[in-house]
N, C-alpha and C positions, 0 to 999 in steps of 0.2 A: 706720537704713542710712546706710553710706556711696555715694561714687560709684561705689568701686571693687565689691559686692556686685548691683550690679545689672547685670541686662545689655544692652547695646546693642542696642536695637532692629533697628537692619540686620543686627548677625547673626540675628534667629527671623525676619524676611522670609528676609535668604538661606537663611537653611537648612529653615525652606519653599516654598521656589521649586525646592529639587535635592530633599523629597521628593517635591510634587508633577511634578517630570522625571519620578523613577523610577519612580512610581505608572505616568502617564503608558507610557513603554516601553514595561514591565509587559503592557498592558494588548495596548495597539497588537500586539509579538513574538507573543502569546495568542494571538491575535484571524489573523495572519497563517498561522499555523502549525494549525491550525483543519482537517481531510481531510474527506471527506462521504461514508462510502462508500452507493452508489448501487447501479443493476442496470443493464442498456444504456436497458432502457425508461426507464426512470425517467430517464437522462441525458437520454435525446432527447421526455421530456417539458417538459424542467424551464425550458424557454424561455429568456433573456436570465441568469437567476440562473443557468446552470453555466459561464458566460464568466467571471466571475469569482468560482471558489468551484478551494481545491481539492477532486481527488476522487479517490476511490477507488474503481474496477469491478473485477469480474471476472468471466469470465465463461474459456469453451475456446476456447480457436486451432481457429480453424476451416485444416480441412487445406487444406496449398497453399499454405497464404499467408501466408508465414514471405519477407523478404526478407532476407536481411542485410546491414547495409552498414556495414565498419568494427564499431564493439564494440556497438553496437549494432544496430536491429532493424522495421523496416518489418510490421505481418500487421494479419490480422484476431482481433479477439473476436464469440464469436459464443451465445449468452443466449435459448433458451427462442427461434428463429428471428427475431434486432435481430439485423444484426453493425455491428460496428463499430470503423471504421480507425483502428486504432495508428502513432503513431510512438516510440521507442523512441531516446531519445539520451541516456543514464547516463551515469557514472563509469566504470562496467565494464559489460563482456560480457551482454548474458542467460547464464542459468547451465544448468546441464547439461541441465539437465529440461526446459526449454525446448524442448518440440516439437510435434508435432500433431495434436491431440487430446488436449494437457496442458492441467492448470488454471493459472489467468495470475493474475496482481493488480498491473493498471494504476495505477501512481500518478500524478499526474501533473494538465492543466487541457486541459479543453478546446475550440479554437479554431474562432474563427467559418467555419472550415476544413472545418468538423465531423469535424475529424480530432484523437482524442485524441494530445495529445501527454506524452509521456508523462519520466518522470527516473527512475522507480526503476520492476522490473521482477519478480514474484516467480513463479512453478510449481512443481509440482510434479507428478510421476508415478504417477497416481493405481496405474499396479500395484505402485508399489517403497510403498506404504503400503498395503497391502489386504493382509489378516488368512492367514500360510502354511495351506492346508489340511493339514490334519493328514495323510496315510497308511497303514493301518493294516496291514502287513503278517501272514504265520503263524507269522515266525519269531520277530518279535519280540512275539504277540502268548504264542509260546511260553515264551520268556523271559518273562513277567506271571506266567508261568503259577508257582505253590508245586509242585516236584516229591512225589510219594512222598505224597501228603494224594490 
């Protein structure tokens, strides 16, 4: 083999360093993006782990607790008799379905102050997603019957 056919050791070492760096960045980015779904009871019982994780918490919006602050909102989530204060300061205002007694999902972090600091908020109105009630009228039943049989 001639000298030109050999790959220099410096290039191999540099390539290994680059690959190791890319793998490290991918693993740490994945760890930072994990979100744990917890109930309010589980959150309040997590201890110090609650302060270091990105969390998703669901519950019903407590009636009369919504205070809109600019594009954000402060409110309380209620789940099985447990209350959780939430401060939402996202990039978008709360959705139109965000109202008293609506089911809501807050994504963010739990602070040492006992408040859940949400950066994302999803809400749905229970009545909007309930199945439609079918009503039968005598006129509709008559149309459905074949005539003359």
